[in-house]
mmCIF file of the N, C-alpha and C atoms, coordinates in Angstrom:
data_MODEL
# 
_entry.id   MODEL 
# 
loop_
_atom_site.group_PDB 
_atom_site.id 
_atom_site.type_symbol 
_atom_site.label_atom_id 
_atom_site.label_alt_id 
_atom_site.label_comp_id 
_atom_site.label_asym_id 
_atom_site.label_entity_id 
_atom_site.label_seq_id 
_atom_site.pdbx_PDB_ins_code 
_atom_site.Cartn_x 
_atom_site.Cartn_y 
_atom_site.Cartn_z 
_atom_site.occupancy 
_atom_site.B_iso_or_equiv 
_atom_site.pdbx_formal_charge 
_atom_site.auth_seq_id 
_atom_site.auth_comp_id 
_atom_site.auth_asym_id 
_atom_site.auth_atom_id 
_atom_site.pdbx_PDB_model_num 
ATOM 1   N N  . MET A 1 1  ? 1.874   -4.194  -91.520  1.00 0.00 ? 1  MET A N  1 
ATOM 2   C CA . MET A 1 1  ? 2.447   -5.389  -92.089  1.00 0.00 ? 1  MET A CA 1 
ATOM 3   C C  . MET A 1 1  ? 1.556   -6.580  -91.767  1.00 0.00 ? 1  MET A C  1 
ATOM 4   N N  . LEU A 1 2  ? 1.166   -7.307  -92.780  1.00 0.00 ? 2  LEU A N  1 
ATOM 5   C CA . LEU A 1 2  ? 0.325   -8.471  -92.578  1.00 0.00 ? 2  LEU A CA 1 
ATOM 6   C C  . LEU A 1 2  ? 1.166   -9.672  -92.183  1.00 0.00 ? 2  LEU A C  1 
ATOM 7   N N  . THR A 1 3  ? 0.631   -10.463 -91.258  1.00 0.00 ? 3  THR A N  1 
ATOM 8   C CA . THR A 1 3  ? 1.300   -11.687 -90.862  1.00 0.00 ? 3  THR A CA 1 
ATOM 9   C C  . THR A 1 3  ? 0.352   -12.849 -91.054  1.00 0.00 ? 3  THR A C  1 
ATOM 10  N N  . GLN A 1 4  ? 0.905   -14.006 -91.370  1.00 0.00 ? 4  GLN A N  1 
ATOM 11  C CA . GLN A 1 4  ? 0.084   -15.199 -91.511  1.00 0.00 ? 4  GLN A CA 1 
ATOM 12  C C  . GLN A 1 4  ? -0.214  -15.710 -90.121  1.00 0.00 ? 4  GLN A C  1 
ATOM 13  N N  . THR A 1 5  ? -1.487  -15.989 -89.845  1.00 0.00 ? 5  THR A N  1 
ATOM 14  C CA . THR A 1 5  ? -1.887  -16.438 -88.517  1.00 0.00 ? 5  THR A CA 1 
ATOM 15  C C  . THR A 1 5  ? -2.028  -17.950 -88.518  1.00 0.00 ? 5  THR A C  1 
ATOM 16  N N  . GLY A 1 6  ? -0.999  -18.638 -88.086  1.00 0.00 ? 6  GLY A N  1 
ATOM 17  C CA . GLY A 1 6  ? -1.046  -20.092 -88.009  1.00 0.00 ? 6  GLY A CA 1 
ATOM 18  C C  . GLY A 1 6  ? -0.829  -20.753 -89.351  1.00 0.00 ? 6  GLY A C  1 
ATOM 19  N N  . ASN A 1 7  ? -1.014  -22.055 -89.347  1.00 0.00 ? 7  ASN A N  1 
ATOM 20  C CA . ASN A 1 7  ? -0.855  -22.842 -90.565  1.00 0.00 ? 7  ASN A CA 1 
ATOM 21  C C  . ASN A 1 7  ? -2.136  -22.817 -91.374  1.00 0.00 ? 7  ASN A C  1 
ATOM 22  N N  . SER A 1 8  ? -2.038  -23.321 -92.584  1.00 0.00 ? 8  SER A N  1 
ATOM 23  C CA . SER A 1 8  ? -3.238  -23.419 -93.402  1.00 0.00 ? 8  SER A CA 1 
ATOM 24  C C  . SER A 1 8  ? -4.158  -24.490 -92.821  1.00 0.00 ? 8  SER A C  1 
ATOM 25  N N  . ILE A 1 9  ? -5.438  -24.309 -93.067  1.00 0.00 ? 9  ILE A N  1 
ATOM 26  C CA . ILE A 1 9  ? -6.464  -25.205 -92.555  1.00 0.00 ? 9  ILE A CA 1 
ATOM 27  C C  . ILE A 1 9  ? -7.139  -25.871 -93.741  1.00 0.00 ? 9  ILE A C  1 
ATOM 28  N N  . LEU A 1 10 ? -7.287  -27.189 -93.687  1.00 0.00 ? 10 LEU A N  1 
ATOM 29  C CA . LEU A 1 10 ? -8.000  -27.893 -94.739  1.00 0.00 ? 10 LEU A CA 1 
ATOM 30  C C  . LEU A 1 10 ? -9.492  -27.774 -94.450  1.00 0.00 ? 10 LEU A C  1 
ATOM 31  N N  . ARG A 1 11 ? -10.220 -27.075 -95.314  1.00 0.00 ? 11 ARG A N  1 
ATOM 32  C CA . ARG A 1 11 ? -11.665 -26.906 -95.160  1.00 0.00 ? 11 ARG A CA 1 
ATOM 33  C C  . ARG A 1 11 ? -12.365 -27.978 -95.975  1.00 0.00 ? 11 ARG A C  1 
ATOM 34  N N  . GLY A 1 12 ? -12.660 -29.106 -95.344  1.00 0.00 ? 12 GLY A N  1 
ATOM 35  C CA . GLY A 1 12 ? -13.319 -30.210 -96.027  1.00 0.00 ? 12 GLY A CA 1 
ATOM 36  C C  . GLY A 1 12 ? -14.691 -29.845 -96.558  1.00 0.00 ? 12 GLY A C  1 
ATOM 37  N N  . ASP A 1 13 ? -15.384 -28.954 -95.830  1.00 0.00 ? 13 ASP A N  1 
ATOM 38  C CA . ASP A 1 13 ? -16.723 -28.555 -96.272  1.00 0.00 ? 13 ASP A CA 1 
ATOM 39  C C  . ASP A 1 13 ? -16.683 -27.796 -97.593  1.00 0.00 ? 13 ASP A C  1 
ATOM 40  N N  . LEU A 1 14 ? -15.574 -27.114 -97.850  1.00 0.00 ? 14 LEU A N  1 
ATOM 41  C CA . LEU A 1 14 ? -15.419 -26.357 -99.095  1.00 0.00 ? 14 LEU A CA 1 
ATOM 42  C C  . LEU A 1 14 ? -14.456 -27.015 -100.076 1.00 0.00 ? 14 LEU A C  1 
ATOM 43  N N  . GLY A 1 15 ? -13.679 -27.989 -99.585  1.00 0.00 ? 15 GLY A N  1 
ATOM 44  C CA . GLY A 1 15 ? -12.702 -28.646 -100.438 1.00 0.00 ? 15 GLY A CA 1 
ATOM 45  C C  . GLY A 1 15 ? -11.527 -27.761 -100.794 1.00 0.00 ? 15 GLY A C  1 
ATOM 46  N N  . VAL A 1 16 ? -11.122 -26.870 -99.851  1.00 0.00 ? 16 VAL A N  1 
ATOM 47  C CA . VAL A 1 16 ? -10.015 -25.947 -100.105 1.00 0.00 ? 16 VAL A CA 1 
ATOM 48  C C  . VAL A 1 16 ? -9.078  -25.908 -98.906  1.00 0.00 ? 16 VAL A C  1 
ATOM 49  N N  . GLU A 1 17 ? -7.894  -25.390 -99.163  1.00 0.00 ? 17 GLU A N  1 
ATOM 50  C CA . GLU A 1 17 ? -6.933  -25.102 -98.104  1.00 0.00 ? 17 GLU A CA 1 
ATOM 51  C C  . GLU A 1 17 ? -7.045  -23.610 -97.798  1.00 0.00 ? 17 GLU A C  1 
ATOM 52  N N  . GLU A 1 18 ? -7.335  -23.280 -96.538  1.00 0.00 ? 18 GLU A N  1 
ATOM 53  C CA . GLU A 1 18 ? -7.561  -21.885 -96.160  1.00 0.00 ? 18 GLU A CA 1 
ATOM 54  C C  . GLU A 1 18 ? -6.379  -21.351 -95.363  1.00 0.00 ? 18 GLU A C  1 
ATOM 55  N N  . THR A 1 19 ? -5.903  -20.173 -95.741  1.00 0.00 ? 19 THR A N  1 
ATOM 56  C CA . THR A 1 19 ? -4.885  -19.464 -94.977  1.00 0.00 ? 19 THR A CA 1 
ATOM 57  C C  . THR A 1 19 ? -5.412  -18.057 -94.684  1.00 0.00 ? 19 THR A C  1 
ATOM 58  N N  . ILE A 1 20 ? -4.916  -17.494 -93.590  1.00 0.00 ? 20 ILE A N  1 
ATOM 59  C CA . ILE A 1 20 ? -5.381  -16.184 -93.143  1.00 0.00 ? 20 ILE A CA 1 
ATOM 60  C C  . ILE A 1 20 ? -4.179  -15.298 -92.874  1.00 0.00 ? 20 ILE A C  1 
ATOM 61  N N  . GLU A 1 21 ? -4.267  -14.044 -93.329  1.00 0.00 ? 21 GLU A N  1 
ATOM 62  C CA . GLU A 1 21 ? -3.254  -13.041 -93.025  1.00 0.00 ? 21 GLU A CA 1 
ATOM 63  C C  . GLU A 1 21 ? -3.938  -11.890 -92.296  1.00 0.00 ? 21 GLU A C  1 
ATOM 64  N N  . SER A 1 22 ? -3.248  -11.332 -91.291  1.00 0.00 ? 22 SER A N  1 
ATOM 65  C CA . SER A 1 22 ? -3.833  -10.252 -90.502  1.00 0.00 ? 22 SER A CA 1 
ATOM 66  C C  . SER A 1 22 ? -2.734  -9.312  -90.040  1.00 0.00 ? 22 SER A C  1 
ATOM 67  N N  . ASP A 1 23 ? -3.110  -8.048  -89.810  1.00 0.00 ? 23 ASP A N  1 
ATOM 68  C CA . ASP A 1 23 ? -2.168  -7.105  -89.215  1.00 0.00 ? 23 ASP A CA 1 
ATOM 69  C C  . ASP A 1 23 ? -2.242  -7.157  -87.685  1.00 0.00 ? 23 ASP A C  1 
ATOM 70  N N  . ASN A 1 24 ? -3.167  -7.963  -87.147  1.00 0.00 ? 24 ASN A N  1 
ATOM 71  C CA . ASN A 1 24 ? -3.330  -8.203  -85.708  1.00 0.00 ? 24 ASN A CA 1 
ATOM 72  C C  . ASN A 1 24 ? -3.625  -6.931  -84.926  1.00 0.00 ? 24 ASN A C  1 
ATOM 73  N N  . ILE A 1 25 ? -4.270  -5.971  -85.561  1.00 0.00 ? 25 ILE A N  1 
ATOM 74  C CA . ILE A 1 25 ? -4.690  -4.750  -84.878  1.00 0.00 ? 25 ILE A CA 1 
ATOM 75  C C  . ILE A 1 25 ? -6.153  -4.907  -84.482  1.00 0.00 ? 25 ILE A C  1 
ATOM 76  N N  . VAL A 1 26 ? -6.421  -4.738  -83.184  1.00 0.00 ? 26 VAL A N  1 
ATOM 77  C CA . VAL A 1 26 ? -7.798  -4.817  -82.697  1.00 0.00 ? 26 VAL A CA 1 
ATOM 78  C C  . VAL A 1 26 ? -8.471  -3.478  -82.959  1.00 0.00 ? 26 VAL A C  1 
ATOM 79  N N  . ARG A 1 27 ? -9.660  -3.538  -83.573  1.00 0.00 ? 27 ARG A N  1 
ATOM 80  C CA . ARG A 1 27 ? -10.387 -2.322  -83.938  1.00 0.00 ? 27 ARG A CA 1 
ATOM 81  C C  . ARG A 1 27 ? -11.757 -2.311  -83.253  1.00 0.00 ? 27 ARG A C  1 
ATOM 82  N N  . TRP A 1 28 ? -12.297 -1.112  -83.098  1.00 0.00 ? 28 TRP A N  1 
ATOM 83  C CA . TRP A 1 28 ? -13.613 -0.906  -82.496  1.00 0.00 ? 28 TRP A CA 1 
ATOM 84  C C  . TRP A 1 28 ? -14.449 -0.107  -83.484  1.00 0.00 ? 28 TRP A C  1 
ATOM 85  N N  . ASP A 1 29 ? -15.636 -0.610  -83.829  1.00 0.00 ? 29 ASP A N  1 
ATOM 86  C CA . ASP A 1 29 ? -16.499 0.106   -84.776  1.00 0.00 ? 29 ASP A CA 1 
ATOM 87  C C  . ASP A 1 29 ? -17.693 0.772   -84.095  1.00 0.00 ? 29 ASP A C  1 
ATOM 88  N N  . GLY A 1 30 ? -17.668 0.845   -82.769  1.00 0.00 ? 30 GLY A N  1 
ATOM 89  C CA . GLY A 1 30 ? -18.770 1.420   -82.017  1.00 0.00 ? 30 GLY A CA 1 
ATOM 90  C C  . GLY A 1 30 ? -19.712 0.368   -81.480  1.00 0.00 ? 30 GLY A C  1 
ATOM 91  N N  . ASP A 1 31 ? -19.659 -0.838  -82.040  1.00 0.00 ? 31 ASP A N  1 
ATOM 92  C CA . ASP A 1 31 ? -20.507 -1.941  -81.585  1.00 0.00 ? 31 ASP A CA 1 
ATOM 93  C C  . ASP A 1 31 ? -19.711 -3.155  -81.130  1.00 0.00 ? 31 ASP A C  1 
ATOM 94  N N  . ARG A 1 32 ? -18.588 -3.399  -81.763  1.00 0.00 ? 32 ARG A N  1 
ATOM 95  C CA . ARG A 1 32 ? -17.838 -4.621  -81.443  1.00 0.00 ? 32 ARG A CA 1 
ATOM 96  C C  . ARG A 1 32 ? -16.349 -4.436  -81.690  1.00 0.00 ? 32 ARG A C  1 
ATOM 97  N N  . LEU A 1 33 ? -15.573 -5.298  -81.047  1.00 0.00 ? 33 LEU A N  1 
ATOM 98  C CA . LEU A 1 33 ? -14.136 -5.379  -81.277  1.00 0.00 ? 33 LEU A CA 1 
ATOM 99  C C  . LEU A 1 33 ? -13.900 -6.419  -82.364  1.00 0.00 ? 33 LEU A C  1 
ATOM 100 N N  . TYR A 1 34 ? -12.969 -6.136  -83.264  1.00 0.00 ? 34 TYR A N  1 
ATOM 101 C CA . TYR A 1 34 ? -12.681 -7.083  -84.331  1.00 0.00 ? 34 TYR A CA 1 
ATOM 102 C C  . TYR A 1 34 ? -11.258 -6.900  -84.824  1.00 0.00 ? 34 TYR A C  1 
ATOM 103 N N  . VAL A 1 35 ? -10.782 -7.894  -85.570  1.00 0.00 ? 35 VAL A N  1 
ATOM 104 C CA . VAL A 1 35 ? -9.521  -7.787  -86.302  1.00 0.00 ? 35 VAL A CA 1 
ATOM 105 C C  . VAL A 1 35 ? -9.845  -7.998  -87.774  1.00 0.00 ? 35 VAL A C  1 
ATOM 106 N N  . GLU A 1 36 ? -9.126  -7.299  -88.629  1.00 0.00 ? 36 GLU A N  1 
ATOM 107 C CA . GLU A 1 36 ? -9.314  -7.473  -90.069  1.00 0.00 ? 36 GLU A CA 1 
ATOM 108 C C  . GLU A 1 36 ? -8.381  -8.567  -90.567  1.00 0.00 ? 36 GLU A C  1 
ATOM 109 N N  . GLN A 1 37 ? -8.934  -9.452  -91.371  1.00 0.00 ? 37 GLN A N  1 
ATOM 110 C CA . GLN A 1 37 ? -8.153  -10.558 -91.902  1.00 0.00 ? 37 GLN A CA 1 
ATOM 111 C C  . GLN A 1 37 ? -8.400  -10.707 -93.392  1.00 0.00 ? 37 GLN A C  1 
ATOM 112 N N  . ASP A 1 38 ? -7.346  -11.073 -94.105  1.00 0.00 ? 38 ASP A N  1 
ATOM 113 C CA . ASP A 1 38 ? -7.466  -11.461 -95.511  1.00 0.00 ? 38 ASP A CA 1 
ATOM 114 C C  . ASP A 1 38 ? -7.509  -12.987 -95.536  1.00 0.00 ? 38 ASP A C  1 
ATOM 115 N N  . VAL A 1 39 ? -8.534  -13.554 -96.167  1.00 0.00 ? 39 VAL A N  1 
ATOM 116 C CA . VAL A 1 39 ? -8.730  -15.000 -96.199  1.00 0.00 ? 39 VAL A CA 1 
ATOM 117 C C  . VAL A 1 39 ? -8.443  -15.500 -97.613  1.00 0.00 ? 39 VAL A C  1 
ATOM 118 N N  . PHE A 1 40 ? -7.631  -16.537 -97.690  1.00 0.00 ? 40 PHE A N  1 
ATOM 119 C CA . PHE A 1 40 ? -7.248  -17.131 -98.970  1.00 0.00 ? 40 PHE A CA 1 
ATOM 120 C C  . PHE A 1 40 ? -7.715  -18.575 -99.026  1.00 0.00 ? 40 PHE A C  1 
ATOM 121 N N  . HIS A 1 41 ? -8.247  -18.993 -100.181 1.00 0.00 ? 41 HIS A N  1 
ATOM 122 C CA . HIS A 1 41 ? -8.572  -20.394 -100.439 1.00 0.00 ? 41 HIS A CA 1 
ATOM 123 C C  . HIS A 1 41 ? -7.691  -20.859 -101.583 1.00 0.00 ? 41 HIS A C  1 
ATOM 124 N N  . ASN A 1 42 ? -6.866  -21.867 -101.304 1.00 0.00 ? 42 ASN A N  1 
ATOM 125 C CA . ASN A 1 42 ? -5.913  -22.398 -102.286 1.00 0.00 ? 42 ASN A CA 1 
ATOM 126 C C  . ASN A 1 42 ? -5.062  -21.281 -102.896 1.00 0.00 ? 42 ASN A C  1 
ATOM 127 N N  . GLY A 1 43 ? -4.668  -20.310 -102.061 1.00 0.00 ? 43 GLY A N  1 
ATOM 128 C CA . GLY A 1 43 ? -3.807  -19.229 -102.509 1.00 0.00 ? 43 GLY A CA 1 
ATOM 129 C C  . GLY A 1 43 ? -4.519  -18.054 -103.160 1.00 0.00 ? 43 GLY A C  1 
ATOM 130 N N  . GLN A 1 44 ? -5.813  -18.164 -103.383 1.00 0.00 ? 44 GLN A N  1 
ATOM 131 C CA . GLN A 1 44 ? -6.589  -17.089 -104.013 1.00 0.00 ? 44 GLN A CA 1 
ATOM 132 C C  . GLN A 1 44 ? -7.301  -16.275 -102.939 1.00 0.00 ? 44 GLN A C  1 
ATOM 133 N N  . LEU A 1 45 ? -7.185  -14.959 -102.996 1.00 0.00 ? 45 LEU A N  1 
ATOM 134 C CA . LEU A 1 45 ? -7.859  -14.086 -102.042 1.00 0.00 ? 45 LEU A CA 1 
ATOM 135 C C  . LEU A 1 45 ? -9.373  -14.182 -102.240 1.00 0.00 ? 45 LEU A C  1 
ATOM 136 N N  . VAL A 1 46 ? -10.096 -14.539 -101.160 1.00 0.00 ? 46 VAL A N  1 
ATOM 137 C CA . VAL A 1 46 ? -11.551 -14.646 -101.257 1.00 0.00 ? 46 VAL A CA 1 
ATOM 138 C C  . VAL A 1 46 ? -12.272 -13.635 -100.373 1.00 0.00 ? 46 VAL A C  1 
ATOM 139 N N  . HIS A 1 47 ? -11.625 -13.154 -99.315  1.00 0.00 ? 47 HIS A N  1 
ATOM 140 C CA . HIS A 1 47 ? -12.209 -12.132 -98.446  1.00 0.00 ? 47 HIS A CA 1 
ATOM 141 C C  . HIS A 1 47 ? -11.132 -11.122 -98.083  1.00 0.00 ? 47 HIS A C  1 
ATOM 142 N N  . ARG A 1 48 ? -11.329 -9.880  -98.449  1.00 0.00 ? 48 ARG A N  1 
ATOM 143 C CA . ARG A 1 48 ? -10.379 -8.804  -98.117  1.00 0.00 ? 48 ARG A CA 1 
ATOM 144 C C  . ARG A 1 48 ? -10.931 -8.055  -96.914  1.00 0.00 ? 48 ARG A C  1 
ATOM 145 N N  . LYS A 1 49 ? -10.101 -7.892  -95.904  1.00 0.00 ? 49 LYS A N  1 
ATOM 146 C CA . LYS A 1 49 ? -10.470 -7.175  -94.688  1.00 0.00 ? 49 LYS A CA 1 
ATOM 147 C C  . LYS A 1 49 ? -11.723 -7.754  -94.026  1.00 0.00 ? 49 LYS A C  1 
ATOM 148 N N  . TYR A 1 50 ? -11.784 -9.097  -93.980  1.00 0.00 ? 50 TYR A N  1 
ATOM 149 C CA . TYR A 1 50 ? -12.867 -9.787  -93.280  1.00 0.00 ? 50 TYR A CA 1 
ATOM 150 C C  . TYR A 1 50 ? -12.790 -9.417  -91.805  1.00 0.00 ? 50 TYR A C  1 
ATOM 151 N N  . ARG A 1 51 ? -13.908 -9.048  -91.209  1.00 0.00 ? 51 ARG A N  1 
ATOM 152 C CA . ARG A 1 51 ? -13.936 -8.630  -89.808  1.00 0.00 ? 51 ARG A CA 1 
ATOM 153 C C  . ARG A 1 51 ? -14.267 -9.820  -88.915  1.00 0.00 ? 51 ARG A C  1 
ATOM 154 N N  . ARG A 1 52 ? -13.263 -10.303 -88.196  1.00 0.00 ? 52 ARG A N  1 
ATOM 155 C CA . ARG A 1 52 ? -13.473 -11.415 -87.267  1.00 0.00 ? 52 ARG A CA 1 
ATOM 156 C C  . ARG A 1 52 ? -13.624 -10.839 -85.868  1.00 0.00 ? 52 ARG A C  1 
ATOM 157 N N  . THR A 1 53 ? -14.750 -11.126 -85.231  1.00 0.00 ? 53 THR A N  1 
ATOM 158 C CA . THR A 1 53 ? -15.054 -10.592 -83.910  1.00 0.00 ? 53 THR A CA 1 
ATOM 159 C C  . THR A 1 53 ? -14.111 -11.182 -82.867  1.00 0.00 ? 53 THR A C  1 
ATOM 160 N N  . VAL A 1 54 ? -13.622 -10.322 -81.977  1.00 0.00 ? 54 VAL A N  1 
ATOM 161 C CA . VAL A 1 54 ? -12.772 -10.750 -80.868  1.00 0.00 ? 54 VAL A CA 1 
ATOM 162 C C  . VAL A 1 54 ? -13.657 -11.428 -79.832  1.00 0.00 ? 54 VAL A C  1 
ATOM 163 N N  . THR A 1 55 ? -13.221 -12.554 -79.304  1.00 0.00 ? 55 THR A N  1 
ATOM 164 C CA . THR A 1 55 ? -14.022 -13.281 -78.324  1.00 0.00 ? 55 THR A CA 1 
ATOM 165 C C  . THR A 1 55 ? -14.092 -12.521 -77.006  1.00 0.00 ? 55 THR A C  1 
ATOM 166 N N  . GLU A 1 56 ? -15.104 -12.820 -76.214  1.00 0.00 ? 56 GLU A N  1 
ATOM 167 C CA . GLU A 1 56 ? -15.298 -12.128 -74.942  1.00 0.00 ? 56 GLU A CA 1 
ATOM 168 C C  . GLU A 1 56 ? -14.109 -12.285 -73.997  1.00 0.00 ? 56 GLU A C  1 
ATOM 169 N N  . PRO A 1 57 ? -13.527 -13.492 -73.834  1.00 0.00 ? 57 PRO A N  1 
ATOM 170 C CA . PRO A 1 57 ? -12.361 -13.606 -72.950  1.00 0.00 ? 57 PRO A CA 1 
ATOM 171 C C  . PRO A 1 57 ? -11.182 -12.734 -73.393  1.00 0.00 ? 57 PRO A C  1 
ATOM 172 N N  . VAL A 1 58 ? -10.963 -12.629 -74.702  1.00 0.00 ? 58 VAL A N  1 
ATOM 173 C CA . VAL A 1 58 ? -9.879  -11.774 -75.207  1.00 0.00 ? 58 VAL A CA 1 
ATOM 174 C C  . VAL A 1 58 ? -10.197 -10.314 -74.934  1.00 0.00 ? 58 VAL A C  1 
ATOM 175 N N  . ALA A 1 59 ? -11.435 -9.916  -75.162  1.00 0.00 ? 59 ALA A N  1 
ATOM 176 C CA . ALA A 1 59 ? -11.841 -8.533  -74.901  1.00 0.00 ? 59 ALA A CA 1 
ATOM 177 C C  . ALA A 1 59 ? -11.673 -8.187  -73.424  1.00 0.00 ? 59 ALA A C  1 
ATOM 178 N N  . GLN A 1 60 ? -12.028 -9.114  -72.531  1.00 0.00 ? 60 GLN A N  1 
ATOM 179 C CA . GLN A 1 60 ? -11.871 -8.875  -71.094  1.00 0.00 ? 60 GLN A CA 1 
ATOM 180 C C  . GLN A 1 60 ? -10.397 -8.750  -70.719  1.00 0.00 ? 60 GLN A C  1 
ATOM 181 N N  . ALA A 1 61 ? -9.553  -9.570  -71.314  1.00 0.00 ? 61 ALA A N  1 
ATOM 182 C CA . ALA A 1 61 ? -8.111  -9.487  -71.041  1.00 0.00 ? 61 ALA A CA 1 
ATOM 183 C C  . ALA A 1 61 ? -7.549  -8.150  -71.520  1.00 0.00 ? 61 ALA A C  1 
ATOM 184 N N  . LEU A 1 62 ? -7.969  -7.701  -72.679  1.00 0.00 ? 62 LEU A N  1 
ATOM 185 C CA . LEU A 1 62 ? -7.523  -6.397  -73.183  1.00 0.00 ? 62 LEU A CA 1 
ATOM 186 C C  . LEU A 1 62 ? -7.989  -5.277  -72.264  1.00 0.00 ? 62 LEU A C  1 
ATOM 187 N N  . TRP A 1 63 ? -9.230  -5.355  -71.786  1.00 0.00 ? 63 TRP A N  1 
ATOM 188 C CA . TRP A 1 63 ? -9.771  -4.350  -70.871  1.00 0.00 ? 63 TRP A CA 1 
ATOM 189 C C  . TRP A 1 63 ? -8.938  -4.291  -69.591  1.00 0.00 ? 63 TRP A C  1 
ATOM 190 N N  . ALA A 1 64 ? -8.567  -5.446  -69.058  1.00 0.00 ? 64 ALA A N  1 
ATOM 191 C CA . ALA A 1 64 ? -7.743  -5.487  -67.843  1.00 0.00 ? 64 ALA A CA 1 
ATOM 192 C C  . ALA A 1 64 ? -6.368  -4.862  -68.092  1.00 0.00 ? 64 ALA A C  1 
ATOM 193 N N  . ILE A 1 65 ? -5.776  -5.138  -69.225  1.00 0.00 ? 65 ILE A N  1 
ATOM 194 C CA . ILE A 1 65 ? -4.470  -4.571  -69.564  1.00 0.00 ? 65 ILE A CA 1 
ATOM 195 C C  . ILE A 1 65 ? -4.552  -3.042  -69.677  1.00 0.00 ? 65 ILE A C  1 
ATOM 196 N N  . ILE A 1 66 ? -5.610  -2.576  -70.345  1.00 0.00 ? 66 ILE A N  1 
ATOM 197 C CA . ILE A 1 66 ? -5.805  -1.123  -70.508  1.00 0.00 ? 66 ILE A CA 1 
ATOM 198 C C  . ILE A 1 66 ? -5.970  -0.446  -69.158  1.00 0.00 ? 66 ILE A C  1 
ATOM 199 N N  . ASN A 1 67 ? -6.765  -1.054  -68.290  1.00 0.00 ? 67 ASN A N  1 
ATOM 200 C CA . ASN A 1 67 ? -6.991  -0.470  -66.970  1.00 0.00 ? 67 ASN A CA 1 
ATOM 201 C C  . ASN A 1 67 ? -5.726  -0.451  -66.114  1.00 0.00 ? 67 ASN A C  1 
ATOM 202 N N  . ARG A 1 68 ? -4.913  -1.489  -66.216  1.00 0.00 ? 68 ARG A N  1 
ATOM 203 C CA . ARG A 1 68 ? -3.631  -1.512  -65.476  1.00 0.00 ? 68 ARG A CA 1 
ATOM 204 C C  . ARG A 1 68 ? -2.698  -0.433  -66.000  1.00 0.00 ? 68 ARG A C  1 
ATOM 205 N N  . ALA A 1 69 ? -2.722  -0.180  -67.300  1.00 0.00 ? 69 ALA A N  1 
ATOM 206 C CA . ALA A 1 69 ? -1.843  0.819   -67.891  1.00 0.00 ? 69 ALA A CA 1 
ATOM 207 C C  . ALA A 1 69 ? -2.238  2.231   -67.445  1.00 0.00 ? 69 ALA A C  1 
ATOM 208 N N  . LYS A 1 70 ? -3.499  2.424   -67.116  1.00 0.00 ? 70 LYS A N  1 
ATOM 209 C CA . LYS A 1 70 ? -3.978  3.743   -66.673  1.00 0.00 ? 70 LYS A CA 1 
ATOM 210 C C  . LYS A 1 70 ? -3.492  4.102   -65.268  1.00 0.00 ? 70 LYS A C  1 
ATOM 211 N N  . GLN A 1 71 ? -3.141  3.095   -64.488  1.00 0.00 ? 71 GLN A N  1 
ATOM 212 C CA . GLN A 1 71 ? -2.753  3.328   -63.087  1.00 0.00 ? 71 GLN A CA 1 
ATOM 213 C C  . GLN A 1 71 ? -1.352  3.854   -62.954  1.00 0.00 ? 71 GLN A C  1 
# 
């Protein structure tokens, strides 16, 4: 199930209102952690399954959670 992540963002550089929908599932492709997002400009889908890289602090927090769960 896709969820909207936050409010729409006014992209002045593009002159559009941007909204993002994601299933919030963290994925690993063998090189990096990412989440897939659908990006909309003014309600029109412009990127399907855009891969947004998870930041290092988030990745470290996930690693700590996984390690605690193993104990």
